C-alpha positions as CSV (number, residue, x, y, z in Angstrom):
1,M,-3.5,-45.1,8.3
2,K,-0.8,-44.1,10.8
3,K,1.6,-44.5,8.1
4,L,0.0,-42.2,5.8
5,L,-1.4,-39.6,7.5
6,L,2.9,-38.7,9.0
7,F,3.3,-39.3,4.9
8,V,0.9,-36.1,4.4
9,L,2.0,-34.4,7.2
10,L,5.3,-34.9,6.2
11,L,5.4,-34.0,1.9
12,A,3.1,-30.6,3.2
13,T,5.5,-29.4,5.4
14,S,8.5,-30.6,3.0
15,C,6.1,-28.1,0.5
16,S,5.8,-24.9,2.9
17,A,9.9,-24.9,3.4
18,I,10.7,-24.9,-0.7
19,V,8.3,-21.7,-1.4
20,E,10.2,-18.7,0.1
21,K,8.3,-15.5,0.4
22,P,7.7,-12.2,-1.0
23,Q,9.9,-10.1,-0.6
24,V,7.8,-6.3,-0.5
25,S,9.6,-2.6,-0.6
26,L,8.1,0.5,-1.0
27,K,9.7,1.8,-3.6
28,E,7.1,5.2,-3.7
29,A,5.0,7.2,-1.8
30,R,2.8,9.6,-3.4
31,F,0.5,12.6,-3.7
32,A,-1.7,11.9,-6.6
33,G,-4.4,15.0,-6.1
34,L,-7.2,16.1,-5.2
35,D,-10.7,16.3,-6.4
36,S,-14.6,16.5,-5.1
37,E,-14.1,14.1,-2.8
38,G,-10.6,14.9,-1.2
39,V,-6.7,13.3,-1.4
40,S,-5.9,10.8,-3.2
41,I,-1.7,9.2,-2.0
42,D,-0.2,5.7,-4.1
43,F,1.8,3.7,-2.8
44,L,3.7,1.9,-5.4
45,L,5.0,-1.5,-3.8
46,T,8.0,-3.9,-5.4
47,V,6.8,-7.4,-4.8
48,A,9.9,-9.4,-5.6
49,N,9.3,-13.7,-5.4
50,P,11.7,-15.5,-4.8
51,N,10.9,-19.1,-6.4
52,S,10.8,-20.2,-10.2
53,F,6.8,-20.5,-10.1
54,D,4.5,-17.3,-9.8
55,L,2.0,-16.6,-7.5
56,P,-1.1,-14.9,-7.3
57,L,-1.7,-12.0,-5.5
58,N,-5.6,-12.7,-3.9
59,G,-6.3,-8.8,-1.9
60,Y,-5.2,-7.3,0.3
61,V,-6.1,-5.7,3.3
62,Y,-4.9,-1.8,3.9
63,D,-4.2,0.9,7.2
64,V,-2.6,4.8,6.4
65,R,-1.5,6.5,9.1
66,L,-0.9,10.2,8.7
67,M,1.0,12.0,11.2
68,A,-0.4,9.2,13.5
69,L,-3.8,10.2,12.4
70,P,-5.4,6.9,12.0
71,L,-6.8,8.2,8.6
72,A,-7.6,5.2,5.5
73,R,-8.7,1.2,5.8
74,G,-9.7,-0.5,3.4
75,E,-9.4,-3.5,0.7
76,S,-9.0,-5.1,-2.3
77,R,-9.6,-8.4,-4.8
78,N,-8.1,-7.4,-7.2
79,S,-5.6,-10.2,-8.3
80,V,-1.8,-9.6,-10.3
81,T,0.4,-12.4,-10.6
82,F,3.6,-12.1,-9.5
83,G,6.1,-13.4,-11.9
84,G,8.7,-16.7,-10.9
85,K,12.5,-14.9,-10.2
86,S,11.5,-11.6,-10.8
87,A,9.8,-8.5,-9.1
88,T,6.5,-6.4,-10.1
89,D,5.5,-3.3,-9.3
90,M,1.7,-2.6,-7.2
91,L,-0.2,-0.1,-6.5
92,I,-2.1,0.3,-3.3
93,P,-4.4,3.6,-3.6
94,V,-5.6,5.4,-0.9
95,R,-8.3,7.8,-0.3
96,I,-8.4,10.2,2.5
97,S,-11.1,12.5,2.9
98,Y,-11.5,16.4,3.2
99,S,-12.8,16.3,6.6
100,D,-9.4,14.0,7.7
101,V,-7.5,16.1,5.9
102,M,-8.8,18.6,8.0
103,E,-7.7,17.2,11.0
104,I,-3.9,17.1,9.4
105,L,-4.1,21.2,8.3
106,K,-5.4,21.4,12.4
107,R,-2.2,20.5,13.1
108,R,0.8,22.7,11.3
109,P,1.9,20.1,9.8
110,D,5.1,20.8,7.5
111,L,4.2,20.3,4.5
112,K,6.9,19.4,2.4
113,E,7.0,16.4,5.3
114,I,4.6,14.7,6.8
115,P,4.9,11.5,8.6
116,Y,2.9,8.1,6.9
117,Q,2.7,4.7,8.4
118,L,1.8,1.6,5.8
119,N,0.7,-1.6,7.1
120,A,-1.2,-3.9,4.8
121,K,-1.1,-8.0,4.6
122,L,-1.0,-9.1,1.4
123,D,-2.9,-13.1,0.8
124,V,-0.9,-14.6,-1.9
125,G,-1.1,-17.8,-3.5
126,T,0.8,-20.6,-3.1
127,P,0.9,-24.5,-4.4
128,V,0.8,-25.4,-0.6
129,G,-1.9,-23.0,0.5
130,N,-2.5,-19.1,1.0
131,V,0.2,-17.1,2.7
132,K,-0.4,-13.4,4.4
133,V,2.6,-11.1,4.1
134,P,2.9,-8.8,5.9
135,V,4.0,-5.1,4.5
136,S,5.1,-2.2,7.9
137,K,6.5,1.3,5.6
138,D,7.2,3.9,7.3
139,G,8.5,7.6,5.4
140,V,7.6,10.5,5.0
141,L,5.3,12.4,1.9
142,S,5.6,15.6,0.7
143,V,2.8,17.9,-1.2
144,P,3.5,18.8,-3.9
145,E,4.0,23.0,-4.6
146,H,0.8,23.1,-6.3
147,Y,-1.5,21.5,-3.9
148,R,-0.3,23.1,-1.1
149,P,-3.5,25.1,0.5
150,G,-1.6,29.0,-0.1
151,N,-1.0,28.0,-3.3
152,L,-4.1,26.8,-4.3
153,L,-5.3,30.3,-2.8
154,R,-3.2,32.3,-4.4
155,Q,-4.5,30.8,-7.5
156,L,-8.0,30.9,-6.2
157,G,-7.4,35.0,-5.7
158,G,-6.4,35.4,-9.6
159,F,-9.2,33.2,-10.5
160,L,-11.6,36.1,-9.4
161,K,-9.7,38.9,-9.9
162,G,-10.0,37.9,-13.7
163,T,-13.8,37.8,-13.9
C-alpha cells in the first residue's frame, strides 16, 4: 500500500512539473464607452500557453482600482481555450457606476493619465488539476477627448441651442 501511495505521489509530482503555467501580459487597457448606467473599461490580456496541449480557462475573478480607489470587483465563468504553444487574447470588461466616476472626478485627475491597477486570478484547467494564474498590472488609462466632461458639456450646449 505504501509503495502504491508513493508511486501516485511521484506520478502527480512529475506531471505537475511537466505542466507550465501560462504567461499573461496586458495588451491594452481602454476606455470602452459610457451609457446610462456608467462607464465601461476593457482590459485586453494576452495569455501565452507554453505547453504543447490546450488549457481551458474555467473563469476568473478581478479587482480594479482607479486613482487608488477600489471601484470594481467581479467574476466571470466564461470559458476560453488557450491553444497549445500559442497566445490567445481574452477580454475582462469592467463597469464603473456614475457615483464611482464622481468620486474620481472629485480628485481632479488628469484625464489623459488616470492611474489604474488590475488584479485578477485566472482559473486554468490542467491535466493534473486547476491552477490559479495571478495577474497584476498597473498603468494609466486615457479618457478619449469626446468623452471628457468639458467636451460633453459643449455638445450638450450646442444641442440645447439648436432646439
